[in-house]
C-alpha positions as CSV (number, residue, x, y, z in Angstrom):
1,X,-58.4,33.6,-6.5
2,X,-56.1,33.1,-3.5
3,X,-52.9,31.5,-4.8
4,X,-51.9,30.8,-1.2
5,X,-54.9,28.5,-0.6
6,X,-53.9,25.5,1.5
7,X,-55.5,23.2,-1.1
8,X,-55.2,22.7,-4.9
9,X,-56.5,20.2,-7.4
10,X,-53.4,18.1,-6.6
11,X,-54.5,17.6,-3.0
12,X,-57.5,15.4,-3.8
13,X,-57.4,11.6,-4.3
14,X,-53.6,11.6,-4.9
15,X,-52.4,10.3,-1.5
16,X,-49.4,8.4,-0.6
17,X,-49.8,4.6,-0.7
18,X,-47.6,1.5,-0.7
19,X,-47.2,1.6,-4.5
20,X,-46.0,5.2,-4.8
21,X,-44.2,6.0,-1.5
22,X,-41.6,4.3,0.7
23,X,-39.3,5.6,3.3
24,X,-35.8,6.2,2.0
25,X,-33.2,3.9,3.4
26,X,-29.7,2.7,2.2
27,X,-30.7,-0.9,3.2
28,X,-32.4,-1.3,-0.2
29,X,-29.0,-0.8,-2.0
30,X,-27.5,-4.1,-0.9
31,X,-30.7,-6.0,-1.7
32,X,-30.7,-4.6,-5.2
33,X,-27.0,-5.2,-5.9
34,X,-27.1,-8.8,-4.6
35,X,-30.0,-9.5,-6.9
36,X,-28.4,-7.9,-10.0
37,X,-24.7,-8.7,-9.5
38,X,-24.8,-11.8,-7.2
39,X,-21.4,-13.1,-8.3
40,X,-19.5,-9.8,-8.3
41,X,-16.9,-9.4,-5.5
42,X,-18.3,-7.4,-2.6
43,X,-15.6,-7.8,0.1
44,X,-11.9,-8.6,0.0
45,X,-9.9,-9.1,3.2
46,X,-6.6,-11.1,3.2
47,X,-7.6,-14.6,1.8
48,X,-11.3,-13.8,2.2
49,X,-13.2,-12.9,-1.0
50,X,-17.0,-12.8,-0.8
51,X,-19.6,-12.1,-3.5
52,X,-22.6,-9.8,-3.1
53,X,-24.8,-12.9,-2.8
54,X,-22.7,-14.3,0.0
55,X,-22.5,-11.0,1.8
56,X,-26.3,-10.4,1.5
57,X,-26.9,-13.9,2.9
58,X,-24.6,-13.2,5.9
59,X,-26.2,-9.8,6.6
60,X,-29.7,-11.3,6.6
61,X,-28.6,-14.1,9.0
62,X,-27.0,-11.6,11.4
63,X,-30.0,-9.3,11.3
64,X,-32.3,-12.3,12.0
65,X,-30.2,-13.5,15.0
66,X,-30.0,-10.0,16.4
67,X,-33.8,-9.7,16.2
68,X,-34.2,-13.1,17.8
69,X,-32.0,-11.8,20.7
70,X,-34.3,-8.9,21.2
71,X,-32.7,-6.1,19.2
72,X,-35.5,-4.0,17.8
73,X,-36.7,-0.5,17.0
74,X,-34.4,2.3,18.4
75,X,-32.1,0.0,20.3
76,X,-28.4,0.6,20.1
77,X,-25.8,-2.0,19.1
78,X,-22.3,-0.7,19.7
79,X,-19.3,-2.0,17.6
80,X,-15.6,-1.7,18.4
81,X,-13.9,-2.9,15.2
82,X,-11.3,-2.1,12.6
83,X,-12.0,-2.1,8.8
84,X,-12.9,-5.8,8.5
85,X,-15.8,-7.5,6.7
86,X,-17.9,-7.9,9.8
87,X,-17.8,-4.1,10.3
88,X,-19.0,-3.7,6.8
89,X,-21.9,-6.2,7.3
90,X,-23.2,-4.6,10.5
91,X,-23.8,-1.4,8.6
92,X,-26.7,-3.3,7.1
93,X,-27.6,-6.0,9.6
94,X,-28.1,-3.7,12.7
95,X,-30.5,-1.2,10.9
96,X,-32.4,-4.2,9.4
97,X,-33.6,-5.0,12.9
98,X,-34.9,-1.4,13.4
99,X,-31.9,-1.0,15.7
100,X,-29.3,1.8,15.7
101,X,-25.6,1.2,14.8
102,X,-23.0,2.9,17.1
103,X,-19.5,2.4,15.7
104,X,-17.0,3.5,18.3
105,X,-13.6,5.1,17.7
106,X,-11.1,2.3,18.3
107,X,-8.4,4.8,19.6
108,X,-10.5,6.0,22.5
109,X,-9.5,5.0,26.0
110,X,-11.6,2.7,28.2
111,X,-13.2,5.7,30.1
112,X,-14.4,7.4,26.9
113,X,-15.8,4.1,25.6
114,X,-17.6,3.4,28.8
115,X,-19.1,6.8,28.7
116,X,-20.4,6.1,25.1
117,X,-21.8,2.6,26.0
118,X,-23.8,4.1,28.9
119,X,-24.9,7.3,27.1
120,X,-26.0,5.3,24.1
121,X,-27.7,2.8,26.3
122,X,-26.0,0.0,24.3
123,X,-28.0,-3.3,24.3
124,X,-25.1,-5.3,22.8
125,X,-21.5,-4.8,22.0
126,X,-19.7,-6.5,19.0
127,X,-15.9,-6.6,19.5
128,X,-13.0,-7.1,17.2
129,X,-10.2,-9.2,18.9
130,X,-7.7,-6.4,18.3
131,X,-9.7,-4.2,20.7
132,X,-10.9,-6.8,23.2
133,X,-8.6,-5.5,26.0
134,X,-9.8,-1.9,26.0
135,X,-13.4,-3.1,25.4
136,X,-13.2,-5.4,28.5
137,X,-11.9,-2.5,30.6
138,X,-14.7,-0.2,29.3
139,X,-17.4,-2.7,30.1
140,X,-16.0,-3.0,33.6
141,X,-16.0,0.8,34.1
142,X,-19.6,1.1,32.6
143,X,-20.9,-1.0,35.5
144,X,-23.5,-2.6,33.2
145,X,-23.9,-6.2,32.1
146,X,-24.0,-5.8,28.3
147,X,-24.0,-8.9,26.1
148,X,-20.8,-9.3,24.1
149,X,-20.3,-10.7,20.6
150,X,-16.7,-11.6,19.8
151,X,-15.6,-11.3,16.1
152,X,-13.1,-14.1,15.4
153,X,-10.4,-13.1,12.9
154,X,-7.7,-15.5,11.9
155,X,-5.4,-12.6,10.9
156,X,-5.5,-11.5,14.5
157,X,-4.9,-14.7,16.5
158,X,-3.5,-13.0,19.6
159,X,-6.7,-11.3,20.7
160,X,-8.5,-12.8,23.6
161,X,-12.3,-13.3,23.8
162,X,-14.6,-11.6,26.3
163,X,-16.9,-14.5,27.2
164,X,-17.7,-17.2,24.7
165,X,-20.3,-15.7,22.4
166,X,-19.2,-15.1,18.8
167,X,-20.2,-13.5,15.5
168,X,-20.2,-17.0,14.0
169,X,-22.8,-18.0,16.5
170,X,-25.1,-15.2,15.2
171,X,-24.5,-16.5,11.6
172,X,-25.4,-20.0,12.7
173,X,-28.5,-18.9,14.6
174,X,-29.9,-16.6,12.0
175,X,-32.4,-17.5,9.3
176,X,-31.9,-15.7,6.0
177,X,-35.6,-16.1,5.3
178,X,-36.7,-14.1,8.4
179,X,-38.3,-10.8,7.5
180,X,-36.2,-7.7,8.0
181,X,-37.4,-4.3,8.9
182,X,-37.7,-1.6,6.2
183,X,-38.1,1.6,8.3
184,X,-41.7,2.8,8.7
185,X,-40.3,6.3,8.8
186,X,-37.2,7.5,7.0
187,X,-36.6,9.9,10.0
188,X,-35.9,6.8,12.2
189,X,-32.4,6.7,13.5
190,X,-30.0,4.5,11.6
191,X,-26.7,5.3,13.4
192,X,-25.1,7.1,16.3
193,X,-21.7,8.7,15.9
194,X,-19.8,10.4,18.7
195,X,-17.8,13.5,18.1
196,X,-14.2,13.4,19.2
197,X,-14.9,15.2,22.5
198,X,-12.0,17.5,22.5
199,X,-13.8,19.7,25.0
200,X,-15.6,17.6,27.7
201,X,-17.6,14.5,26.9
202,X,-18.2,13.5,23.3
203,X,-21.6,14.4,21.8
204,X,-23.8,11.6,20.2
205,X,-24.7,12.7,16.6
206,X,-27.9,10.9,15.4
207,X,-28.2,10.0,11.6
208,X,-31.5,9.1,10.0
209,X,-32.2,6.6,7.2
210,X,-33.0,9.4,4.8
211,X,-29.8,11.3,5.3
212,X,-27.7,8.1,5.0
213,X,-29.5,7.2,1.7
214,X,-29.0,10.7,0.3
215,X,-25.3,11.2,1.3
216,X,-24.4,7.7,0.0
217,X,-25.8,8.7,-3.4
218,X,-24.1,12.1,-3.1
219,X,-20.7,10.4,-2.8
220,X,-21.3,8.6,-6.1
221,X,-22.6,11.7,-7.9
222,X,-20.1,14.3,-6.7
223,X,-17.0,12.1,-6.9
224,X,-18.0,10.6,-10.3
225,X,-17.6,7.1,-9.0
226,X,-19.7,5.3,-11.6
227,X,-20.4,1.6,-11.4
228,X,-18.3,-1.1,-9.8
229,X,-15.7,1.0,-8.0
230,X,-13.0,-0.8,-6.1
231,X,-12.8,1.0,-2.8
232,X,-9.8,0.7,-0.4
233,X,-10.7,1.2,3.3
234,X,-8.0,3.6,4.4
235,X,-10.6,5.7,6.2
236,X,-11.9,4.2,9.4
237,X,-15.4,2.7,9.1
238,X,-16.2,4.0,12.6
239,X,-15.7,7.6,11.5
240,X,-19.1,9.0,10.4
241,X,-19.9,5.5,9.2
242,X,-16.9,5.7,6.9
243,X,-18.4,8.9,5.4
244,X,-21.4,6.8,4.4
245,X,-19.2,4.7,2.0
246,X,-20.4,1.2,3.2
247,X,-23.8,2.2,1.8
248,X,-22.2,4.0,-1.2
249,X,-20.3,0.9,-2.2
250,X,-23.5,-1.2,-2.0
251,X,-25.4,1.3,-4.2
252,X,-22.6,1.4,-6.8
253,X,-22.2,-2.4,-6.7
254,X,-18.5,-1.9,-5.9
255,X,-15.9,-3.9,-4.0
256,X,-14.8,-3.1,-0.4
257,X,-11.1,-3.9,0.0
258,X,-10.7,-4.1,3.8
259,X,-7.5,-2.9,5.5
260,X,-6.7,-3.2,9.2
261,X,-3.8,-0.8,9.5
262,X,-2.9,2.2,7.3
263,X,0.7,1.7,6.2
264,X,2.2,2.6,2.8
265,X,3.3,-0.9,1.8
266,X,-0.1,-2.7,2.0
267,X,-1.8,0.3,0.5
268,X,0.4,0.2,-2.6
269,X,0.3,-3.6,-2.7
270,X,-3.5,-3.6,-2.7
271,X,-3.8,-0.8,-5.2
272,X,-1.8,-2.9,-7.6
273,X,-3.2,-6.3,-6.8
274,X,-6.9,-5.4,-6.5
275,X,-6.8,-2.5,-9.1
276,X,-8.2,-0.1,-6.5
277,X,-10.0,2.8,-8.1
278,X,-10.9,4.9,-5.0
279,X,-9.9,5.6,-1.4
280,X,-10.4,8.3,1.2
281,X,-8.2,9.8,3.9
282,X,-6.8,12.8,5.7
283,X,-3.8,14.6,4.2
284,X,-1.6,12.7,6.5
285,X,-2.4,9.5,4.5
286,X,-1.4,11.3,1.2
287,X,1.8,12.5,2.9
288,X,2.6,8.9,4.0
289,X,2.2,7.7,0.3
290,X,4.1,10.7,-1.2
291,X,7.1,10.0,1.1
292,X,7.1,6.2,0.6
293,X,10.2,4.7,-1.2
294,X,10.1,5.0,-5.0
295,X,10.3,1.2,-5.5
296,X,7.0,0.8,-3.6
297,X,5.2,3.2,-6.0
298,X,6.2,1.5,-9.2
299,X,3.8,-0.5,-11.3
300,X,0.5,1.5,-11.0
301,X,-0.9,2.0,-14.5
302,X,-4.5,2.7,-13.8
303,X,-6.3,5.9,-12.5
304,X,-6.7,6.1,-8.8
305,X,-9.1,8.7,-7.3
306,X,-8.5,10.0,-3.8
307,X,-11.0,12.0,-1.6
308,X,-9.2,14.0,1.1
309,X,-10.8,16.1,3.7
310,X,-9.9,18.5,6.6
311,X,-7.0,20.8,5.8
312,X,-5.9,21.2,2.2
313,X,-3.0,19.0,1.1
314,X,0.2,21.0,0.6
315,X,1.2,21.7,-3.1
316,X,4.2,19.4,-2.8
317,X,2.0,16.5,-1.8
318,X,-0.5,17.2,-4.7
319,X,2.4,17.3,-7.1
320,X,3.7,13.9,-6.0
321,X,0.1,12.5,-6.2
322,X,-0.1,13.9,-9.7
323,X,3.2,12.1,-10.6
324,X,1.7,8.9,-9.3
325,X,-1.3,9.4,-11.5
326,X,-3.6,9.8,-8.5
327,X,-6.4,12.3,-8.8
328,X,-7.1,14.2,-5.6
329,X,-10.5,15.7,-4.8
330,X,-10.8,18.0,-1.8
331,X,-14.0,17.6,0.3
332,X,-15.3,18.9,3.6
333,X,-17.9,18.0,6.2
334,X,-18.4,17.2,9.8
335,X,-19.7,14.3,11.8
336,X,-22.9,16.3,11.9
337,X,-23.2,16.3,8.1
338,X,-22.7,12.5,7.5
339,X,-19.1,13.1,6.5
340,X,-18.4,15.0,3.3
341,X,-21.1,17.5,2.2
342,X,-19.0,20.1,0.4
343,X,-16.7,19.3,-2.6
344,X,-14.1,21.2,-4.7
345,X,-16.1,20.5,-7.9
346,X,-13.4,20.5,-10.6
347,X,-13.6,22.3,-14.0
348,X,-12.0,20.7,-17.0
349,X,-10.3,23.9,-18.0
350,X,-8.4,23.9,-14.8
351,X,-6.4,20.8,-16.0
352,X,-4.2,23.0,-18.1
353,X,-3.0,25.2,-15.2
354,X,0.4,24.7,-13.6
355,X,0.7,22.7,-10.5
356,X,0.9,25.6,-8.1
357,X,-2.3,27.2,-9.5
358,X,-4.1,23.8,-9.4
359,X,-3.0,23.4,-5.8
360,X,-4.4,26.9,-5.0
361,X,-7.8,25.9,-6.5
362,X,-7.7,22.4,-4.9
363,X,-7.0,24.0,-1.5
364,X,-10.6,25.3,-1.5
365,X,-13.2,23.2,0.2
366,X,-15.6,24.1,-2.6
367,X,-19.3,24.1,-3.1
368,X,-22.3,22.2,-1.7
369,X,-22.8,18.5,-2.5
370,X,-25.6,18.0,-5.1
371,X,-27.7,16.6,-2.2
372,X,-27.1,19.4,0.2
373,X,-29.7,22.2,0.0
374,X,-27.9,25.1,1.6
375,X,-24.3,26.2,2.3
376,X,-23.4,29.7,3.3
377,X,-20.6,31.6,5.0
378,X,-22.1,34.2,7.3
379,X,-21.8,36.3,10.4
380,X,-22.3,33.8,13.3
381,X,-24.5,36.3,15.2
382,X,-26.7,37.9,12.6
383,X,-26.5,35.1,10.0
384,X,-25.9,37.8,7.4
385,X,-23.9,36.2,4.5
386,X,-20.4,37.6,4.0
387,X,-19.4,39.3,0.7
388,X,-17.9,36.9,-1.9
389,X,-14.6,38.7,-1.9
390,X,-12.2,35.9,-0.8
391,X,-11.3,37.9,2.2
392,X,-14.1,38.5,4.6
393,X,-14.3,35.7,7.1
394,X,-17.5,34.2,8.5
395,X,-18.8,30.9,9.9
396,X,-19.8,28.0,7.6
397,X,-23.5,27.0,7.8
398,X,-25.3,24.0,6.4
399,X,-28.9,23.2,5.7
400,X,-30.5,20.0,4.2
401,X,-31.3,16.4,4.5
402,X,-27.7,15.4,5.1
403,X,-27.6,17.3,8.4
404,X,-27.9,15.2,11.6
405,X,-31.2,14.9,13.5
406,X,-29.4,16.4,16.5
407,X,-27.3,15.4,19.6
408,X,-28.6,12.5,21.6
409,X,-30.0,13.5,25.0
410,X,-28.5,16.9,24.6
411,X,-31.3,19.4,23.7
412,X,-29.4,22.5,24.6
413,X,-26.4,21.6,22.3
414,X,-28.9,20.7,19.5
415,X,-30.8,24.0,19.9
416,X,-27.5,26.0,19.8
417,X,-26.3,24.1,16.7
418,X,-29.5,24.7,14.8
419,X,-30.1,28.4,15.8
420,X,-31.7,30.4,13.0
421,X,-32.6,27.3,11.0
422,X,-29.0,26.5,9.9
423,X,-26.5,24.1,11.3
424,X,-23.5,26.1,12.8
425,X,-20.3,24.3,11.9
426,X,-17.8,26.4,14.1
427,X,-15.5,26.6,11.1
428,X,-14.4,29.9,9.7
429,X,-14.1,30.5,5.9
430,X,-14.2,33.0,3.1
431,X,-16.2,32.9,-0.2
432,X,-14.6,33.6,-3.5
433,X,-16.4,35.4,-6.4
434,X,-17.1,32.0,-8.1
435,X,-19.0,30.8,-4.9
436,X,-16.3,28.4,-3.8
437,X,-15.5,28.5,0.0
438,X,-12.2,28.0,1.7
439,X,-11.8,27.3,5.4
440,X,-9.4,29.6,7.2
441,X,-9.7,28.1,10.6
442,X,-11.8,26.6,13.4
443,X,-13.3,29.5,15.3
444,X,-11.3,28.2,18.3
445,X,-8.1,28.0,16.3
446,X,-7.9,31.6,15.1
447,X,-4.9,33.4,16.6
448,X,-5.5,37.0,17.6
449,X,-2.1,38.7,17.9
450,X,-2.1,42.4,18.8
451,X,-5.7,42.6,17.7
452,X,-5.0,41.1,14.2
453,X,-6.5,37.8,13.2
454,X,-4.0,35.2,12.0
455,X,-5.2,32.0,10.3
456,X,-3.3,29.0,11.6
457,X,-4.1,27.2,8.3
458,X,-2.3,30.0,6.3
459,X,0.8,29.7,8.5
460,X,0.7,25.9,8.2
461,X,0.5,26.2,4.4
462,X,3.7,28.2,4.3
463,X,5.5,25.7,6.6
464,X,4.5,22.8,4.4
465,X,6.2,24.4,1.5
466,X,9.6,24.0,3.2
467,X,11.3,20.9,1.8
468,X,12.3,19.6,5.3
469,X,8.8,19.7,6.7
470,X,6.7,16.5,6.9
471,X,3.8,17.9,9.1
472,X,3.0,21.1,10.8
473,X,0.4,22.6,13.2
474,X,0.1,26.1,14.4
475,X,-1.7,27.2,17.6
476,X,-1.8,30.3,19.8
477,X,0.8,30.8,22.5
478,X,-0.1,33.3,25.3
479,X,2.1,36.4,25.1
480,X,2.2,39.3,27.6
481,X,2.7,41.9,24.9
482,X,0.7,40.7,21.9
483,X,-2.0,38.7,23.8
484,X,-1.0,35.6,21.8
485,X,1.5,34.7,19.1
486,X,1.7,31.8,16.6
487,X,3.5,28.8,17.9
488,X,4.3,26.0,15.3
489,X,4.8,22.3,16.1
490,X,6.7,20.7,13.2
491,X,7.6,17.1,12.3
492,X,10.5,16.8,9.9
493,X,11.0,14.3,7.0
494,X,13.4,11.4,7.7
495,X,17.0,12.6,7.6
496,X,16.0,16.3,7.2
497,X,17.4,19.0,9.4
498,X,16.5,22.7,9.8
499,X,16.8,25.2,12.6
500,X,14.1,27.2,14.3
501,X,15.7,30.4,13.1
502,X,15.8,29.1,9.5
503,X,12.1,28.1,9.5
504,X,11.0,31.4,11.0
505,X,13.0,33.3,8.4
506,X,11.4,31.1,5.6
507,X,7.9,32.0,6.9
508,X,8.8,35.7,7.2
509,X,10.0,35.7,3.6
510,X,6.7,34.2,2.4
511,X,4.1,36.1,4.4
512,X,3.4,39.2,6.5
513,X,5.9,39.2,9.3
514,X,3.4,39.5,12.1
515,X,1.8,36.2,10.9
516,X,5.1,34.2,11.1
517,X,5.5,31.9,14.0
518,X,7.5,33.3,17.0
519,X,8.2,29.8,18.4
520,X,8.8,26.4,16.7
521,X,8.7,23.1,18.5
522,X,10.1,20.0,16.7
523,X,8.8,16.5,17.2
524,X,5.9,14.2,16.3
525,X,2.4,15.6,16.4
526,X,-0.5,14.0,18.4
527,X,-3.3,12.8,16.1
528,X,-6.8,11.5,16.2
529,X,-7.7,8.0,14.8
530,X,-8.6,9.8,11.5
531,X,-5.2,11.4,11.2
532,X,-6.4,14.9,12.3
533,X,-3.8,16.7,14.4
534,X,-5.1,17.3,18.0
535,X,-4.6,21.0,18.4
536,X,-6.2,21.1,21.8
537,X,-3.2,19.0,23.1
538,X,-0.7,21.4,21.3
539,X,-2.5,24.4,22.8
540,X,-1.9,23.1,26.3
541,X,1.8,22.4,25.4
542,X,2.1,25.9,24.0
543,X,0.7,27.4,27.2
544,X,3.3,25.4,29.2
545,X,6.3,26.5,27.2
């Protein structure tokens, strides 16, 4: 008998039907939570406290009004907003029309926003008053007449409106009894997220309903969130749809505590007042909290879980988080993987280790999310996996349902990103014998000095150990003799002083001499809206030194 036969006994009279198959979508999460926990708090923002029943009602009304205004299958609605309740609501309302949600980075300039509005073929723009000025400029530059919806926010009374139409008008127009759209196909686009565009124009990353559903559940599972988490929005909701957390919070019947600006005082205040259990952020956010005045930190008696991504937090920061009773989980992902898709899965026996050993283990990005099907570190050309020796560098590759559909209107970039049936991250890492990976650099950030590879992350890790250093970034500086040498840009803690010679000597005492920076520049570091240091700007500065 041919075991490879195309048909088996299971291929007869056992077809998909409405009773046994539906397209995966995170839209069902809010419907379920509102039905089971209608009175539980869904959203907190200043004086606003809304239950899941109220939030679900508002979402249905907005979806109904958008549909009545012609938003339908595959049409883009762009949103320029901070972490406010309306931004949370549109994560459900826009896809419920069949439309595609495009949340725009609020720190972009008007030219970049205009490019996105045109490239995404936005049919409507929803604008937060804080960003009305830049939105108005962008709309003018775009040269298109796109309908504007103004969000009115009493906490931001100074923002001017663009035209007269408002989000409240949508709520008034919409009928919560109108039917909303469950996707006919889970492969349908749910959202469009633009990469930061550090080289040329940003690329539009397309998410599907299936991936959003899967990664939202992956967050709960791999972070051990449980039921009813109280989640503080320190991570921008525009960034990878807040790492899928709007949908995660709906699935977990949690509470979204909204926060406009990331500052230490309101973060500590909200953690205490709302009993926040979870928040996300780049290491810069942890640094901000670790260096806050001691009086601000007092009075937290419950466990707080933090998910941090990008580069590993320095040991000193992890130590101060530990003292606060904050549990830090290191994760890793890209816009193209719906946010986090790799996690430093923790082992209980590691709890007994000393803080420096814990920090060494936590510095690793880790292993694949439960919902990611493939993760490997391999030769970027041959796709041959590197040995698990903790030393051999290769590129990180992803495969699974929480990898993007591709780049919008950019087939050559999509084809390049998916060559060989894997998503190419552009990040370089090693694999340890236990299978955990650790990023050593972006392929474009590796410094090649005298033919030797130097990991900028390794040099930064040493700099962060110095008690005077608040933040550090290392890039290549062109050099006639060596080709390039490490150049460090360093921000110091308030009141701290250290000389260039002292810092270089400190690095040389703690690592191979050829890896130590040859130049140190003091001052504040340019950052993206998500707190990542913009190395492309520093590379240009290093060239000009």
